[in-house]
N, C-alpha and C positions, 0 to 999 in steps of 0.2 A: 849200654849194658853195664851192670855193676861189676866192680873188681872182685874176682873170685877169692882173693887173699883176704880182703876186708870181710867178706861174708863169712869165710871159714873162721877167721879170728873172732868175730862176733859170735858166731855159733859155739865156739869153744869157750866162750865166756870171758874172754880176755878183754880188758878195757884198753882202749887205745888212747893215746894222748894226742891233743891238738898240736899241730906244728907251731913252733914259736921261733922267733928270731930276735936276738938281743933281749930275751925275756918278754916279748910282746906277741900277743897272738895275732891272727889275721884281721880281726875286727879293729883293733888299735891301728894296724898298718893302713887299713882302708880309711879310717878316720883321719890319720895323718896326711895320707895322700889327698883326700878331699880338702882338708885345710890348706895344704900347699897349693892345690889347684885354685881354690877360692882366692888365696893370697895373690897368686900370679894374676888372676883376672882383675883383682882390685888394683895391683901395682900397674898393670898395663892400661887402666882406665876403661875397662869393658863396661861397667855399669854406667859411666858417664856417656859412653858412645851409645848404649842401649837407650838411656834416657834422652839423649839428643835425638836419636832416630824416632823414639816415641813422640818427643815433642814436635819434631818436624811432621810426623804423620798426623798428630793431633791438630797442628796448624793447618795442614792440607785439608783434613776433614772439616775443621771449623770453616775454612775458606769456602769449601764446597757447600757446606750448610748455609753459609751467608749468601752465596750465589743462588743456591736453590730457593732460599727465602726471597731474594730480590726478584728472581724469575716468578715465583708464586705471586708476589706483589704486582709485578708487571702484568701477569696474566689476569689477575683479578681486576686491575685497571682497565685492560683491553676488554674484558668481559663486560664491565660496567659501561665502558664507552660504547661498545656495540649494542648492548641492551638499550642504552639511551637512544642510539641511532635507529635501532629497530622500532622503539616506541614512537620516535619522531616520524619515521616512515609510515607507520601504521596510522598515526594521527593525520598526517598529510594525505594519505590515501582516503581516510574517512572524509576529510575536508573536501578533496577533489571529487568524491562520490556525491557528497552534499551539493557541491557547486554544479556538477554535471546534472543531477536530478532537478535542480532549480532552473538551470538553463533549458533543459529539456521541457520542463513545465512551461517556461516562458515561451519557448518556440511553439509548443502546441497551442498555447493561448493565442499567440500572435497569428499562427497559421488559421486558427478558427476565425479570429477577427478578420483577417485578410480575406478568408473564404466568404464570410458573411458580407463584407463590403463589396466583394466582386460580384456576388449574387445580387446584391442590391443595385450595384451599377448596371449589370446586365438587364435586370428587371426594369430599371428606369429607361435604359437604352430601347428595350423592346416596347415599353409603354409609349416612349417618344415616337418610335417608328410607326406604331399603330395609330397614335393620335395624328401623325403627319399624313399617314395613308388615309385615314378618315377625313381629315381636312381636305386632302387632294380629291378624294372621292366626292365629298360634299360640294367642293367647288366645281368639279366636273359636272355633277348632277344639276347644280344651280345654273351653270353656264349652258348645259343642254337645255334645261327647262326654260331659261330665258330666251335661248335661241329659238326653241319651239314655240314658245308664247309669242315671240316677236314675229316669227313667220306666219303664225296663225292669225295674229292680229292684222298683219299686213294684208293677208289674204282676205279677211273679213272686211277690212277697211276698203280694200280695192273693190270688192264685190258690192257692199251695201251702203257705203257712205258717200256723201258728197262733201263739199269743202267745208260746210258748216259743221257737219258731224265729224270731219276729220279734225277740225280744231278742237272740239270737245274731247275727242279720243286721245289726241296728243296730250292735252292737259291732264287727262286722267292717267296716262302712262307715265308722265313726268312725276305726278304725285305718287304713283306706285313705286317708282324706282327710288325716290328720295326716302320712302318709308323703309324699304327692304335693304 
């Protein structure tokens, strides 16, 4: 709240005088106090301390920036290394897939060839068995026919021939056996 005396005196039209000391007003005294304060700060080396603290802080920030730059470079290096490893792994996976495809194709081809060969061997074995069975059957038929012919011939000879006719019949049978 404003001083009522000053308000009354201003209202009465009285001019009031600014306070002074030793002929200097308040503005001069504030200026002198500021100059003395600044002088004391300079005398005690405060600007040098502030500059030292700022230099120290600048050095710390610079160090942190350098570390950050180094970390960024390391990260980029690691990123490039892992990208190269990833590319190598992808390339190796593709090569493995191609080799696996080729091996699978080779296995399928071999399996087809083996199956064809097995079928051919089994067919040949079956044909050989059939041929052996035919040969055995033919030999059995020939043996039975020869036995039947021999028995029939012996019977006919015994019934109808004499010694002279027997001799001619034996010669004929020998000739037949050497031909067959």
